[in-house]
N, C-alpha and C positions, 0 to 999 in steps of 0.2 A: 751295646756300644753305638754311638751315633756317628754319622759321617763327619760332623764337626770336630770330633776327637782325632781325626787323621790329619795327614799332611796335604790332603786335597786342597787345591787353591780356591780362592774366593769365587772365581767365575764358575767353577764346577758346583760349588756349594750354593750359589745363587740359583742355578738351574735345578738342582735337587730340591731347593726350597719351593720353587714354582711348581714342581711336580709332586709336592707333598711327601717327599721321602726324607725320613730322619733316621730311624733305626736301621742298622745294617743286618742283613741275613748272616747266618754263620759262615757261609763261604766267602762273603764279602769281608767280614770282620777278620778273617784269617789270611785272605789273599792280598787285599789292598795294601797293607803296610809292607808286606814282603816285596810286592812289585815296585812300590815306591822306593824301596831300599835297593833296587837294582838286581834282585835275585832272579835267576831262572826258576820257573815254578811249574809243577804239574798238579793240577787239581782234579779230583775225582768227585763228581757231583752230578746228580740227575737234573733233567730239565725242570725248570720252575723253582730252582734254588737261588736264582739271582746271579748266576755265573757271568752273564754278559756284562753286567755292571761291574763285576769283580775285576775284570781286566780292562774294560773301556775307561772307567773313571780314572784310575791312576795313570794310564797312558795319556789320555787327553789332558790331564792336569800337568803332567811333565812336559808335554809338547807345548802347552800354553805358557808354561813358565819360561820357555826359551832355551837357547843353547844348542839347538839342532839346526842343521843346514836348511836354508829356505828353498834351495833349488834341488832338493832330493826327496825321494820317497822315504819317509821315516818309519812307517808302520805298515805291515801286511797282516791282515786277518783272514785266515783260510777257513772256509765253510764247506761242508759236504754237499749242500744243496742250494739252489737258487732261493728257495723259500727262507732258509735260515739267514742267508746273506742279506735278503731284504729286511728281515727283522732286525739284524744287527745294524744295518744302515739307518733304519727308523730310530733305533735306540740312540745311535750316534747323533742324529739331528736333535733329539731332545736334550741329551747331556751336553751337547756342544752349542747350545743356543746362544751363550754369551762369549763364545770363542771366536773372535773376529778373524783371526789369522790362520785358523786351522781348516784346511780343505780336505774333502774326501771324494772318492769315486767308487761305485759298486761295479764289479766286473763278474759277470756270470754268463753261462752258455744258454742255448735254447732259444735264441732270438734271431731275427733276420739280419741282413748285412747292415741295415741302418743302425741297429743297436751297437754292432761291433765298431762302426765308424764313430759313433758318439763316445764309446769307451776309449777308442784310440785318441781322439781329440782331448779328452779329459786327462789321459795319462801323459800326453805330450805337453800339456799346459802345466803339468806338475800337480801332485796331490800329496798331502802329508800322510793320509791314511787310505789304503786300498783294501776293500772288502771283496774277496774273490773266491770262486770255486777253483780247484786246482787245475783242471784241464784248460779252462779259459785263460787263467793267468799265464800258464805255460805257453799258450799260443801267442800271447802278447809279448812274452819274453823272447821267444824264438824269432818274432818279427821285428825285434829291436825297438819296441815301443816304450820300454822302461828299463832303467838301470837300478839294480838293487845293491850296488857295491857300498853304499853308505847307509844302509838300513839300520835302524836302531831297535825296532821291536818286531818280532815274528810270533804271531799267535795262531795256534791250531785249535779251533773250536770243534767239539764233537769229533775228536781224533779217531775214536773207535769206529764211528760210522764212516769216516773217510776211508779207513783201511778196509772195512767191510765192502765198500763200494769200489774197491780196486784202485785207490788213488795213491798207494804207497810209493810207487816209482815216481809219480809226478811230484809228490812232496819232497822226496830226496833230491830230485833234479832241481827243484826251486831252491832248496836249502844250499846247494852247491854255489848258488849265485850270491850268497850272503857273506858279509864281512865277518871275521872271527869275533869281533867285539859286540855283536848284537845280543839283545836279551830275548830269550825264548820262553814263551808261556804256552802251556798245553792243557786243555781241558778234555776230559773223557768221562762218560757215564760209568764205564767199567774199566778194569785194569787187567785185561788178559795178557798173555805172554807177548803177543805181537806189539802191544802198546808199550810194555816195559822195554822191549828191544828198541822201538822207535825213540823212546825217551832217552835211552843210553846213547843213541846215535846223535841226537839233536841237542840235548840239554847239557849244561855244564854245572855239576854239583847242585841240582835243583832242590828247592824246598818242596816237600810233598805235603799236600793238604787233602785229606779225604773226609768227606761228609757222608755219614751213613745214609743209605737210601731210605726214604720215608715210607711209611706204610700207606696203602691206598686209602683214599678218602672214605670216611664212614658211610657216606651217602651211596656208595657203590654196592649194589646187591650182588654178591659173588656166589656162584654155584658152578657145578660141573656135571657132565655126563660121562660116566665110565663106559666106554664102548669099544667095539671093534671098528677098524678103519672103514669098512664098507657101510657101517651104520650111520656115519656122520652126515651124509647128505639127507638121509631119512629124518634125522633129528632137525636139520634145518627146515625141511619141508613141513614138519610138524610145528615148529616154532613160528614160522611165518604164516601158517594157516590160522594159528591161534591169536595172533596180534598184529599190530601195525608194522609195516615194513620200513617206515621212514627212519632216516638218521641212524643207520647201522653200519659198523665197520667190522669186516671179517678179516682176521689176521692169519697169515700162514708164513712160515719161515722160509719157504722156497718159492721162487718166481714161477716155476713150472706148475706147482700145486695151485698157485693163485690163478693161473690161466685155466687149469682144469676146473676149479671151483666156479669161476666166472662162466665158463661154457655150460656147466650143469645148471647153474642158476637161470641162465637165459632159456634153457629148455623148460624150466619151470615157469617161464614168463615173468620172472622177477626183474624189475628195473634196476640193473646193476652196471658197474664199471670196475675196471681193474687198475691197479697202480703198482708198478714194479720197475726194475732197473732197465728192462729192455725198451721201455718207452723213451722217446726223445723228451727233452725238457719242455718243448712246446706241447707235446701230447699230455705230459703230466700236468702242465698248467691248465689245459683244457678240461681234463678229468676233475681236477680239484675245483675249478670254477663251477662246473656243472653240479658237483656234489654240494658245495657250499650254497649254491643257489637253489637247492632242492629239486633240481632236474633229474637227479639220480638218487634212488632210495637206499641202495646198498653199495658200499665201497669195499672191494676185496683187495687187500694190500699186503705187501711184505712190510718188514719193519722200517722201511724208508719213511713211512707215515707216522710211526710210533713216537718219534721225537720231534719236538720243535714246531709242530703244526697246530695252530690254535683254531679249533672249531668248537664253539661253546655249547652246541645243542645236540651232541651225539647222545642218543637214548640207549643204545646197546652196543657192546663190544663182544664179539665172538672170537675166541681163540680156537681156530680149527685144529691147531696142534699146540702142544705145550712148549712154551719157551724153555730153553735149557738153563737160563739164569733168572733168578728172582727179580733182578733189576729190569730185565726185559718184560717180565710179566707186569710189573708195576707201571712201566712206561706204556705198555699196550692198554691196559684197562684204565689208565689215567686219562685217556681220551674222552671218557664219559664222566658224568657227574661234575662237570665244570660250571663255574659261575653260579654256584649255589643250587644247581639242579640235581635231581636224582638220576641214577643211571643203573644199568644192568650189565654185568660181565659174566659170560658163560664160557667155560672151557671144555673142550672135548678131550678126554683122557683115554688114549689107547693103551693097550697092554705095554707097549714099548716105552710109553711116557709116564707110567705110574711112578717110577722112582723120581723123575724130575718134578712131578706135581707134588710128591711128598716133600721134596726139598723146599718148594715154595710154601707149603703149609707150615713147615718148621720155621722158615724165615718170618712168615706172618704171625707165627705163634697162635695159630687158630686152625681148626678143621673147617674146611669149606664144604658147604652143603652139597651132597651128591643127589642129583635128581634121578627119579626112576625113568627108564627109557620108555618111549611110546610103545604101547602094547603090540602094535603091528610089527615092531622091529625085533621082538624076542628078547632074550637076555644078553647081557654083556659080560665082560670078564669080571672077576672078583677083584675088588680094590684091596690089595695086600701089600702095603709099602714095605720095602726092605729096610735094613738098618741105614742110618745116615751115611752118605758117601764122604770120604775124606776130601778135604780141600774143595768142597762145594762152594761156589761163589754166591754172592748175594748178601754177604755180611758186611756191615760198615766197619771201617778201620778205627783204630784208637785215635783220639784227639790229643794233640799236644797240650800240655797244661800251660796256663799263663796266657795273658793277652798283651799285645803290644800296641801302644797308643802313641800318637805323635802330637804335634802341636795343633791347637784348635784353629779353625778358620775364624776370621774376624766377623762376628755376628752383626756388627753395625754397618758393614760394607754395603753399599747400594750402587746399583748400576741400572740406568734406564728406568728409574723409579721403582726397581724391585729391591725391597729390603728384606732381611731375614730377622726373625725374632726367636728367642728361646721359648716363647709362650704360644699356646694355642696352635701347635703344629700337629698335623695328622701323622700318626705313626704307621705308615703304609709302605713297607720296604719294596724296593725294586725286585720284580719277580721274573725278569727275562732270562 
């Protein structure tokens, strides 16, 4: 299905034409018509499926069509991290290229007072769309810098990650400021119980759209070491002795473990840095800058890095522990083998994690290669998966049958010399 088969207005279609986007991704095809029709919506889809465009395009189209107050905040987009907020803001600038009357401001923490003053000025001048992290937005609300009583759209992007980072109370406090008539749109990579509870609290008879999590890229060489917990650092020492250390991410599910791993790697004289929720935003920005610039060889991180961070040249991902959900495994190893590159993903499977790794193999519908342990470490536990656990997550939901299409945009419309044609257009869907 193409974007021109929807109710998106011509200014949006012109921008998509300039960006060489024609065919919609599955999440866009199923969400855009529902949002344009005014329904609350919860979408379950992983990073890279095009979910940012799935909510930004219809909202911007409706705002541009008019009928919303000029002197009010019309849309709030909540993001768990500054990095994702910046990506959403960049996407907004592209999609909104021909939207003369739509203004936006990005609001996120981790900056000095000058940044806060700039945000305050932007909010007081008025903005149609605010892209914000929960804590920072709540600070502005408490200081009286914005009024949300006439808001029309409330978007929660990566809602599961926001709850994991402890933003649940902030979100609920912000939601109390909103009028009853607003439209709520929520996206999450997974649908645990806490997300279902939040959806019941915030959404009104929502349409549910679930896109099955995709399998990892074929270019990722996946393998595992079945080992005891004390053997893991020895495996890392052996791996790094055998090859290049550059462009490696080591994931662990707990921040205390990340700190321990980083300390041990430094004892091995490995050039590394850590990324976890105890760091301030400024500290996280500095670590990410140094890693992207090649000043750090190995990044040790919690899952805060697994979603929404675009680093195209990661050569290896190491799962120091096994994620308990197949989606999280896919997100983690998806940091490598990007932009047509090859990549390596290695997972350390302890006795306690064998059942979770077996769940991942069942989801992937393949057995992952088990590497022999280095000789000096002795033998590890036997890999004997138990029977499948009931209600294990990582399976995609059923799709609703049928497609909904709206009226087409006018292909002959032109603005500023930019015209669209049905011929010779690249089919390169938005993947943000």
